[in-house]
ChimeraX commands (.cxc) that place a marker at each C-alpha (Angstrom):
marker #1 position -142.91,-46.87,121.13 radius 0.5
marker #1 position -145.90,-45.26,122.84 radius 0.5
marker #1 position -146.15,-45.50,126.61 radius 0.5
marker #1 position -149.16,-44.59,128.72 radius 0.5
marker #1 position -148.18,-43.53,132.24 radius 0.5
marker #1 position -151.17,-43.71,134.59 radius 0.5
marker #1 position -151.46,-41.99,137.96 radius 0.5
marker #1 position -154.19,-43.45,140.18 radius 0.5
marker #1 position -153.02,-41.56,143.28 radius 0.5
marker #1 position -154.01,-38.36,145.08 radius 0.5
marker #1 position -150.62,-36.75,144.29 radius 0.5
marker #1 position -149.12,-35.47,141.04 radius 0.5
marker #1 position -145.94,-37.31,140.04 radius 0.5
marker #1 position -143.06,-36.03,137.88 radius 0.5
marker #1 position -142.27,-39.09,135.74 radius 0.5
marker #1 position -138.59,-39.28,134.67 radius 0.5
marker #1 position -136.94,-41.59,132.11 radius 0.5
marker #1 position -133.16,-42.11,132.16 radius 0.5
marker #1 position -131.13,-42.22,128.96 radius 0.5
marker #1 position -133.86,-41.38,126.46 radius 0.5
marker #1 position -136.21,-38.53,125.65 radius 0.5
marker #1 position -139.89,-38.58,124.78 radius 0.5
marker #1 position -142.59,-36.35,123.36 radius 0.5
marker #1 position -145.86,-35.93,125.23 radius 0.5
marker #1 position -148.67,-36.81,122.83 radius 0.5
marker #1 position -151.74,-34.62,122.66 radius 0.5
marker #1 position -149.93,-31.34,123.33 radius 0.5
marker #1 position -149.56,-28.39,121.00 radius 0.5
marker #1 position -145.77,-28.12,121.43 radius 0.5
marker #1 position -143.84,-31.23,120.28 radius 0.5
marker #1 position -140.73,-30.85,122.43 radius 0.5
marker #1 position -138.34,-33.56,123.64 radius 0.5
marker #1 position -138.35,-34.13,127.40 radius 0.5
marker #1 position -137.05,-36.59,129.96 radius 0.5
marker #1 position -139.50,-35.60,132.73 radius 0.5
marker #1 position -143.22,-34.85,132.63 radius 0.5
marker #1 position -145.78,-34.16,135.35 radius 0.5
marker #1 position -148.56,-36.76,135.60 radius 0.5
marker #1 position -151.49,-35.02,137.34 radius 0.5
marker #1 position -153.71,-36.56,140.00 radius 0.5
marker #1 position -155.94,-39.39,138.70 radius 0.5
marker #1 position -154.91,-38.96,135.07 radius 0.5
marker #1 position -152.51,-40.28,132.47 radius 0.5
marker #1 position -150.07,-39.07,129.83 radius 0.5
marker #1 position -149.13,-40.73,126.55 radius 0.5
marker #1 position -145.45,-40.60,125.61 radius 0.5
marker #1 position -143.75,-41.28,122.28 radius 0.5
marker #1 position -140.32,-42.72,123.13 radius 0.5
marker #1 position -137.66,-43.15,120.43 radius 0.5
marker #1 position -135.34,-45.94,121.56 radius 0.5
marker #1 position -132.07,-46.06,119.63 radius 0.5
marker #1 position -129.05,-48.36,119.49 radius 0.5
marker #1 position -128.02,-48.03,123.16 radius 0.5
marker #1 position -128.91,-51.39,124.69 radius 0.5
marker #1 position -129.18,-52.01,128.39 radius 0.5
marker #1 position -131.46,-51.48,131.34 radius 0.5
marker #1 position -132.69,-47.91,131.73 radius 0.5
marker #1 position -134.43,-46.65,134.86 radius 0.5
marker #1 position -137.71,-44.74,135.05 radius 0.5
marker #1 position -139.14,-43.33,138.28 radius 0.5
marker #1 position -141.08,-40.63,140.05 radius 0.5
marker #1 position -138.74,-37.67,140.50 radius 0.5
marker #1 position -139.96,-37.13,144.07 radius 0.5
marker #1 position -137.22,-38.97,145.96 radius 0.5
marker #1 position -139.49,-40.30,148.72 radius 0.5
marker #1 position -141.87,-41.73,146.09 radius 0.5
marker #1 position -139.04,-43.38,144.14 radius 0.5
marker #1 position -137.65,-44.87,147.35 radius 0.5
marker #1 position -141.14,-46.17,148.19 radius 0.5
marker #1 position -141.19,-48.16,144.95 radius 0.5
marker #1 position -142.30,-45.82,142.16 radius 0.5
marker #1 position -139.50,-46.93,139.87 radius 0.5
marker #1 position -138.66,-49.59,137.37 radius 0.5
marker #1 position -136.44,-50.43,134.40 radius 0.5
marker #1 position -136.95,-50.91,130.69 radius 0.5
marker #1 position -134.70,-53.35,128.79 radius 0.5
marker #1 position -133.53,-51.96,125.46 radius 0.5
marker #1 position -132.15,-54.60,123.08 radius 0.5
marker link #1:1,2 radius 0.2
marker link #1:2,3 radius 0.2
marker link #1:3,4 radius 0.2
marker link #1:4,5 radius 0.2
marker link #1:5,6 radius 0.2
marker link #1:6,7 radius 0.2
marker link #1:7,8 radius 0.2
marker link #1:8,9 radius 0.2
marker link #1:9,10 radius 0.2
marker link #1:10,11 radius 0.2
marker link #1:11,12 radius 0.2
marker link #1:12,13 radius 0.2
marker link #1:13,14 radius 0.2
marker link #1:14,15 radius 0.2
marker link #1:15,16 radius 0.2
marker link #1:16,17 radius 0.2
marker link #1:17,18 radius 0.2
marker link #1:18,19 radius 0.2
marker link #1:19,20 radius 0.2
marker link #1:20,21 radius 0.2
marker link #1:21,22 radius 0.2
marker link #1:22,23 radius 0.2
marker link #1:23,24 radius 0.2
marker link #1:24,25 radius 0.2
marker link #1:25,26 radius 0.2
marker link #1:26,27 radius 0.2
marker link #1:27,28 radius 0.2
marker link #1:28,29 radius 0.2
marker link #1:29,30 radius 0.2
marker link #1:30,31 radius 0.2
marker link #1:31,32 radius 0.2
marker link #1:32,33 radius 0.2
marker link #1:33,34 radius 0.2
marker link #1:34,35 radius 0.2
marker link #1:35,36 radius 0.2
marker link #1:36,37 radius 0.2
marker link #1:37,38 radius 0.2
marker link #1:38,39 radius 0.2
marker link #1:39,40 radius 0.2
marker link #1:40,41 radius 0.2
marker link #1:41,42 radius 0.2
marker link #1:42,43 radius 0.2
marker link #1:43,44 radius 0.2
marker link #1:44,45 radius 0.2
marker link #1:45,46 radius 0.2
marker link #1:46,47 radius 0.2
marker link #1:47,48 radius 0.2
marker link #1:48,49 radius 0.2
marker link #1:49,50 radius 0.2
marker link #1:50,51 radius 0.2
marker link #1:51,52 radius 0.2
marker link #1:52,53 radius 0.2
marker link #1:53,54 radius 0.2
marker link #1:54,55 radius 0.2
marker link #1:55,56 radius 0.2
marker link #1:56,57 radius 0.2
marker link #1:57,58 radius 0.2
marker link #1:58,59 radius 0.2
marker link #1:59,60 radius 0.2
marker link #1:60,61 radius 0.2
marker link #1:61,62 radius 0.2
marker link #1:62,63 radius 0.2
marker link #1:63,64 radius 0.2
marker link #1:64,65 radius 0.2
marker link #1:65,66 radius 0.2
marker link #1:66,67 radius 0.2
marker link #1:67,68 radius 0.2
marker link #1:68,69 radius 0.2
marker link #1:69,70 radius 0.2
marker link #1:70,71 radius 0.2
marker link #1:71,72 radius 0.2
marker link #1:72,73 radius 0.2
marker link #1:73,74 radius 0.2
marker link #1:74,75 radius 0.2
marker link #1:75,76 radius 0.2
marker link #1:76,77 radius 0.2
marker link #1:77,78 radius 0.2
view
């Protein structure tokens, strides 16, 4: 799956995905990550390889105050 994470705010946000890794598309180094910085007023495209581990997996901003303010969600893997 390819996700586009969009940041429309005046702060950079370290986007974190629980349980799975992703590759940031459009970069020269194809490395697996679970956290990537999303700069101010920009977006990143992520290639996520979901496997056979079903359930709800959390994603959120890794700045605790931002996550507590609502910058979090879940993805259902079936």
